[in-house]
C-alpha positions in Angstrom: 123.2 88.1 92.8 121.1 90.4 90.7 121.8 94.1 91.3 118.8 96.3 92.0 118.0 98.6 89.0 118.3 102.3 89.6 114.7 102.8 88.4 113.4 100.6 91.2 115.6 102.3 93.8 114.4 105.8 92.8 110.7 104.8 92.5 110.9 102.9 95.9 112.4 105.9 97.7 109.9 108.2 95.9 107.0 106.1 97.2 108.4 106.0 100.7 108.9 109.8 100.7 105.5 110.6 99.2 103.7 108.1 101.4 105.4 109.3 104.5 104.6 113.0 103.8 101.0 112.2 102.9 100.6 110.0 106.0 101.9 112.8 108.3 99.6 115.3 106.6 96.6 113.1 106.9 97.2 112.3 110.5 97.8 116.0 111.3 94.5 116.9 109.6 92.5 114.6 111.8 92.7 117.1 114.6 91.6 120.0 112.5 87.9 119.0 112.1 85.9 118.1 115.2 83.7 115.2 114.1 85.3 111.9 113.3 85.0 110.6 109.8 85.7 107.2 108.4 88.2 108.7 105.9 90.2 109.9 109.0 91.4 106.3 109.2 91.2 105.1 105.6 93.3 107.9 104.1 96.3 107.4 106.4 96.1 103.7 105.8 96.2 104.2 102.0 99.3 106.4 102.4 100.9 103.9 104.7 100.3 101.2 102.0 102.5 103.3 99.6 105.3 103.4 102.2 105.0 99.6 102.7 105.2 99.1 98.9 108.3 101.2 98.6 110.1 99.5 101.5 109.3 96.0 100.2 110.1 96.9 96.6 113.6 97.8 97.8 113.8 94.2 99.2 112.6 92.7 95.9 109.1 91.6 96.8 107.0 91.3 93.7 103.7 91.8 95.5 104.9 95.3 96.6 105.3 96.3 92.9 101.7 95.3 92.4 100.6 97.1 95.5 102.2 100.3 94.3 100.6 99.9 90.9 97.2 99.3 92.5 97.7 102.5 94.7 98.5 104.5 91.5 95.5 103.0 89.7 93.2 104.0 92.5 94.6 107.5 92.4 93.9 107.7 88.7 90.4 106.4 89.3 89.6 109.0 91.9 91.0 111.7 89.7 87.9 111.3 87.5 86.1 113.3 90.1 88.3 116.3 89.2 88.0 116.5 85.5 89.7 115.1 82.3 92.8 117.2 82.6 93.6 115.7 86.0 92.9 112.2 84.7 95.3 112.8 81.8 98.1 114.0 84.0 97.6 111.2 86.6 97.2 108.6 83.7 100.5 109.7 82.2 102.3 109.5 85.6 100.7 106.0 86.0 102.0 104.9 82.6 105.5 106.2 83.2 105.8 104.5 86.6 104.2 101.3 85.3 106.8 101.3 82.5 109.6 101.7 85.1 108.2 98.9 87.3 107.9 96.4 84.5 111.0 97.0 82.4 113.1 93.9 81.7 115.7 94.8 84.4 112.9 95.4 87.0 111.3 92.0 86.1 114.6 90.3 86.6 115.1 92.0 90.0 111.7 90.9 91.3 111.9 87.4 89.8 115.3 86.8 91.5 113.9 87.3 95.0 112.1 84.7 97.0 108.5 85.4 98.0 109.4 86.4 101.5 111.7 89.2 100.2 114.6 87.9 102.3 
Protein backbone atom coordinates (compact mmCIF):
# COMPACT_ATOMS: atom_id res chain seq x y z
CA UNK A 1 0.00 0.00 0.00
CA UNK A 2 1.25 3.45 -0.96
CA UNK A 3 1.97 5.75 2.00
CA UNK A 4 0.30 9.19 1.97
CA UNK A 5 2.87 11.94 1.26
CA UNK A 6 3.45 14.45 4.06
CA UNK A 7 2.66 17.28 1.63
CA UNK A 8 -0.82 15.89 1.00
CA UNK A 9 -1.43 15.37 4.72
CA UNK A 10 -0.38 18.93 5.57
CA UNK A 11 -2.33 20.52 2.71
CA UNK A 12 -5.43 18.45 3.50
CA UNK A 13 -5.42 19.49 7.15
CA UNK A 14 -4.74 23.10 6.14
CA UNK A 15 -7.78 23.01 3.83
CA UNK A 16 -9.92 21.47 6.58
CA UNK A 17 -8.81 24.07 9.14
CA UNK A 18 -9.18 27.08 6.84
CA UNK A 19 -12.49 25.86 5.40
CA UNK A 20 -13.92 25.21 8.87
CA UNK A 21 -12.81 28.58 10.23
CA UNK A 22 -14.18 30.43 7.22
CA UNK A 23 -17.43 28.44 7.31
CA UNK A 24 -17.99 29.33 10.97
CA UNK A 25 -17.14 32.97 10.28
CA UNK A 26 -19.53 33.16 7.30
CA UNK A 27 -22.39 31.48 9.16
CA UNK A 28 -21.90 33.77 12.16
CA UNK A 29 -21.91 36.80 9.87
CA UNK A 30 -25.36 35.91 8.50
CA UNK A 31 -27.00 37.21 11.68
CA UNK A 32 -25.10 40.52 11.61
CA UNK A 33 -26.94 42.12 8.71
CA UNK A 34 -30.72 42.10 8.66
CA UNK A 35 -31.71 41.52 5.02
CA UNK A 36 -30.98 38.09 3.56
CA UNK A 37 -28.58 37.94 0.61
CA UNK A 38 -27.78 35.12 -1.79
CA UNK A 39 -24.14 35.18 -0.72
CA UNK A 40 -25.31 34.27 2.80
CA UNK A 41 -25.77 30.75 1.42
CA UNK A 42 -23.16 30.67 -1.34
CA UNK A 43 -20.15 31.73 0.72
CA UNK A 44 -20.58 29.09 3.46
CA UNK A 45 -21.09 26.47 0.73
CA UNK A 46 -17.83 27.51 -0.93
CA UNK A 47 -16.02 27.19 2.39
CA UNK A 48 -17.66 23.80 3.04
CA UNK A 49 -16.35 22.66 -0.36
CA UNK A 50 -12.81 23.26 0.87
CA UNK A 51 -13.46 21.12 3.96
CA UNK A 52 -14.87 18.36 1.76
CA UNK A 53 -11.81 18.58 -0.50
CA UNK A 54 -9.46 18.29 2.47
CA UNK A 55 -11.25 15.30 3.99
CA UNK A 56 -11.41 13.37 0.74
CA UNK A 57 -7.83 14.22 -0.19
CA UNK A 58 -6.80 12.44 3.01
CA UNK A 59 -8.71 9.43 1.70
CA UNK A 60 -6.94 9.59 -1.66
CA UNK A 61 -9.78 10.78 -3.90
CA UNK A 62 -8.37 12.41 -7.02
CA UNK A 63 -11.49 14.53 -7.61
CA UNK A 64 -10.90 16.20 -4.22
CA UNK A 65 -7.49 17.40 -5.37
CA UNK A 66 -9.13 19.02 -8.37
CA UNK A 67 -11.88 20.52 -6.20
CA UNK A 68 -9.26 22.13 -3.96
CA UNK A 69 -7.41 23.47 -6.99
CA UNK A 70 -10.65 24.86 -8.47
CA UNK A 71 -11.43 26.53 -5.12
CA UNK A 72 -7.99 28.13 -5.14
CA UNK A 73 -8.33 29.22 -8.79
CA UNK A 74 -11.66 30.86 -7.96
CA UNK A 75 -9.99 32.66 -5.06
CA UNK A 76 -7.26 33.94 -7.39
CA UNK A 77 -9.88 35.07 -9.91
CA UNK A 78 -11.84 37.11 -7.38
CA UNK A 79 -8.63 38.63 -6.08
CA UNK A 80 -8.54 40.62 -9.35
CA UNK A 81 -11.16 42.83 -7.71
CA UNK A 82 -8.60 43.91 -5.10
CA UNK A 83 -5.64 44.89 -7.27
CA UNK A 84 -2.51 43.39 -8.77
CA UNK A 85 -0.62 42.94 -5.53
CA UNK A 86 -3.37 40.70 -4.16
CA UNK A 87 -3.46 38.75 -7.42
CA UNK A 88 0.30 38.22 -7.25
CA UNK A 89 0.20 36.94 -3.67
CA UNK A 90 -2.77 34.65 -4.29
CA UNK A 91 -1.26 33.48 -7.58
CA UNK A 92 1.98 32.56 -5.83
CA UNK A 93 0.08 30.64 -3.14
CA UNK A 94 -1.91 28.89 -5.88
CA UNK A 95 1.27 27.89 -7.71
CA UNK A 96 2.93 26.53 -4.56
CA UNK A 97 -0.12 24.51 -3.54
CA UNK A 98 -0.63 23.24 -7.11
CA UNK A 99 2.99 22.09 -7.11
CA UNK A 100 2.41 20.25 -3.83
CA UNK A 101 -0.76 18.61 -5.14
CA UNK A 102 0.81 17.43 -8.38
CA UNK A 103 4.28 16.28 -7.34
CA UNK A 104 5.21 12.73 -8.35
CA UNK A 105 4.55 11.27 -4.88
CA UNK A 106 1.15 13.00 -4.74
CA UNK A 107 0.22 11.67 -8.18
CA UNK A 108 1.15 8.18 -7.04
CA UNK A 109 -0.98 8.57 -3.89
CA UNK A 110 -4.08 9.65 -5.82
CA UNK A 111 -3.54 7.10 -8.56
CA UNK A 112 -3.29 4.21 -6.06
CA UNK A 113 -6.79 4.84 -4.68
CA UNK A 114 -10.06 3.63 -6.22
CA UNK A 115 -12.54 6.23 -7.43
CA UNK A 116 -14.70 5.81 -4.32
CA UNK A 117 -11.84 6.72 -2.02
CA UNK A 118 -12.31 3.52 0.03
